[in-house]
C-alpha positions, -999 to 999 in steps of 0.1 A, spaced: -448 -659 325 -413 -650 322 -398 -615 320 -389 -620 285 -423 -631 275 -438 -602 292 -416 -579 273 -424 -595 241 -462 -589 248 -454 -553 256 -437 -549 222 -470 -566 205 -489 -538 225 -466 -512 213 -454 -500 247 -423 -497 265 -422 -505 303 -421 -468 312 -452 -463 289 -468 -496 305 -463 -483 340 -476 -450 336 -507 -462 317 -515 -488 345 -502 -464 372 -477 -486 389 -442 -481 397 -416 -486 371 -392 -499 398 -420 -525 408 -421 -539 372 -385 -536 367 -381 -557 402 -396 -589 381 -367 -587 359 -345 -600 389 -371 -628 399 -374 -636 361 -412 -641 364 -441 -618 362 -471 -620 385 -503 -634 366 -524 -602 369 -496 -582 351 -492 -609 324 -529 -608 320 -529 -573 315 -500 -571 289 -516 -602 271 -549 -585 268 -531 -552 257 -514 -572 230 -543 -590 218 -566 -557 217 -538 -537 196 -536 -566 172 -572 -564 168 -571 -525 165 -590 -517 197 -576 -486 215 -570 -498 249 -550 -468 259 -583 -447 259 -600 -475 276 -576 -477 305 -572 -438 309 -612 -434 311 -606 -456 343 -591 -427 360 -568 -452 378 -547 -434 407 -511 -444 417 -509 -457 450 -488 -437 475 -463 -456 499 -474 -455 533 -449 -462 562 -422 -450 583 -397 -441 560 -379 -408 557 -402 -377 565 -396 -344 549 -408 -327 582 -386 -330 611 -399 -338 645 -393 -313 671 -367 -322 696 -370 -306 733 
C-alpha cells in the first residue's frame, strides 16, 4: 500500500498520524519514515484498513484498542546514556 492510500484510510477512520501512532503505541517518526519509502508495511496497512471499515460501520475501534493496554516499546541499545561513566 502506498503512503497516500494509507493516509486516505486514516481520514476514513477519522484519524491523524499523531492520533494513529498514539492509539497503536508506535513512534510517529517510525510511521513518517514510510513517507520517504512511499510504501507502508502490510501490518500497518491492515490496521488502518480495519480502523477505516470499523469507523464506517459505526464500531468504536478506539475503545477496543485502548482495552488491549498496548505498551510502547522502548529502544534498547548503546545510544547516548544520561548517566556518565566514572573515569578513573
